[in-house]
N, C-alpha and C positions, 0 to 999 in steps of 0.2 A: 433636524432637517439639514442635509448637506447643501451647501450653496450651489452645487452642480444641479440640484433638482429645481432651482428657481426657474420660472418661465422667462424666455427671451422676449425682447420687444417684437411686436407684430401688429399688423393691422387686421389680421384674421382673428376670428373669435377663439379664445382659449377654450379648452374642454370644460364642461360643466363641473364645478367643484362643490355644488351645494350639498351633495350627499357624501362627499369625501371627507373622512375624519382626519386626514393629514393636516399639518400646520397650515398649508396653503389655504384650506377652506376656512380656517379660523380668521385669517387675515381678510379674505374676501368677504366673510360675513361681517367683519368689523367695518368694512367699507360700505356695506349696504345701507348704513344710516344716511349716507350722502345721496342715495337715490331720491330722497325727498327733494333735492335741488332740481332734479329733472322735472318734477311737477311744478315747482315754484317758478322756474325760469330764472333769469338774471335781473337783478335790481339796478336801476340807474343811480340809486343812492349809494355813495361809496361806503364800503364796509370799514368801520373804524379800525379794526385789526389790520386789514390790508393796507390802509393808509399809514399806519404805524410802521409796518414792515417796509413798505416802499420808500418811506421818508428816510429810513436808515440806509437802504440799499442805494438810493440815488446819490447820497452824500459820498459814498465810497466808489460807486461806479455810475457816473452820469451817462445819459443816453448818447449814443453815437451810431452812425451807420456801421453795419457789420457785426454789431453786438449779438451774441447768442445767449438766450435765456431759457431755462428749463424749469418747469414746475413738476415735482415728483409727487404723485398722489393728487392729481389735478382735479378730481371729481368732475363736475359738469363745466369746469372752466371759469368759475367766478373770479378766481384770483387773477388769471391771465387777462380776463375781460377788463379788470381794473388796471392791471399792469400796462396795458397798451397805451394808457394816458401818460404814464411816467416814462415809458420806453417806446415812443412811436416809431423809432428808426430800427428797432431790434427785431430779429427773427425769434419768434416765440414757439416753444415746444411744451407739450404736456404729456404725461404718462400716468395711466391708472390701470389697476389690475382688473377692473370691471369693464367689460366691453360696452355695457349699457351706458355707463358714464361717459366713455369715450365717444360713443355715438352722439350723445346729447351735446357734448362739448364741441364736436365738429359742426353741429347745427347752430349752436349759440355763439360760438367764437370763431367765425370762418377765417379770420386773419391769422390764426395759429395752426400749427400742425400737431396732431395728437396720435398717440400710440398706445396699444394695449401692452402692458408690461408690469413686471414685479420690481418693487423698490429694492429687493434683496438680490436681484440678478446681476451677475457680472456683465451681462449684455447691456446694462444701462450705459456703460462706457461708450457704446456705439453712437450715442447722441452727442458725445463730447468731442473735444473739450468745449465746455461752455464758459462764458465769462461770468455768468451769475446763475447759481442754482438755488431753487427754493424748495422747501418741504414744510408744508403748513399743517401742523397737528398730527401728521401721519406717523411720526416716529413713536408715538405712544402705543401703536399697535403691536410693537415688537418687544419680546422679552430680552433679546440678545442685541446689545448695542452694535457689536461688530457686524452683525448680519446686514444692517442697513447702512452703517457708516462707511464701510469700505467701498461699496458700489457708489455711494454718493460722492466720496472724495475722488474716485476714479473718473467720475463725470466731470468734475471741476478741473482735473489736471493740475499742473503746477501753478497756473496764474489766475485761477478762478476764485471768486468769492462765493461762499455758501451761507444761506440764511435759513435756519431751522427754527420754526415758531411753534410754541405749544407749552405743554406742562414740563417744568423742570423744578425739582425740589431744591430750595435754597439750602437745606440741611443735608449733611452727608449720609443720606439714607436713600436707597433705591426702592421704590414701591411698585409692585406689580398688582394691577387691578383689573378684574373682569366683572361685568355687571349684567343684571337682568331685572326686569320689573317684578315687583312683589306679586306673588301669585302665579307667575308664569311658569310653565313647564319647559320652556325653550332652553337651549344650552346658554351658558354664560357667554357674553360677547366681550371681545377684547377692545382696547382703544383708549384706556384711561391710565396706562402706566405712567409713572412719574420718576424718571431717572434723575439723579442728583446732578447739579451743576458740577460738583466736585468730580464725579465719575466721568462726565463729558470732558472736563479739562484734562484728566489723566489719559483717557483714550485718545484724545487729539494730540496731547503732548508727546506721547510715544511715537506718533506719526509725524512729528516735526511741525505741527500746526498750532498757531496761536488762536485763541478764542476769546470773544467778548460777549458778555450777557447784558441785555437791557430789559428791565422789567416792563411789562405792558400794564398800563392802567387805562381803563376806558375813558374816552373823552367826555362821555355823558353817563350818568348813573344807569346801571343795568338792573332792572327790577326782575324778581323771580318770575319765570314763565311756567305756569302750571302745565302747559302742553309739552314742555321740554325740560324736565327736571334734571337731565344729565348735563345741561349746559355748564361750561366752566369759564371762569374769568381770571383765574390765578395763573397767568401765562407769562412767558418771557420769550425774547428773541435771542437766539444764539447765532452769532456771526463768526464764521470760520474764515480766517484771513488767508491769503495766498501764501504758498511756500516762499521763503526768502530766496 
């Protein structure tokens, strides 16, 4: 897929992609797992992963008036809902490719602004520059690192910090994974790719960016969930530092 075909930011609903075999539909289908959050609503109990991410972010970028923060792949707004506690003075923005998730986020997190958009689109830069950009588990949807990394960096500009949380292989092997439940005739779904930390260091290094990885370990033991066998806990936080 050429980057020019990525959808721009909009508050209008994008065309239906459910029956479109192009790469855009694969990404949208990979996001559909987050539609479950629309039914669940938001929890007042802090998510341990979000607490981990925000504790690292606030050490590098404390809250202050005028701060601009964006969550790319925001789903129904759960991360920004928790981020408002760490960043009460900041302007919060969320972007997701599914309009149903954006609609839910607008209702559940009214203090933030939300847009329908594609993480691979150059139009992402229209939200920037932001002081802090987050991407929580979304990068594993994409087979091509450059496809999402360049728009994300353009959103940050020269002085922004980026925090990308999710699956990163500590070994120098990039793994592409698609899944479906046993016995299903449905197409395989994306969302569990595991790019290596080494690959991310090289891709960011050629762009003049320094990067730091912090491995996530749950604060409390996570027992297997028979209703959610795809759940993953082998995650890390990648911090992209500003350009010198």
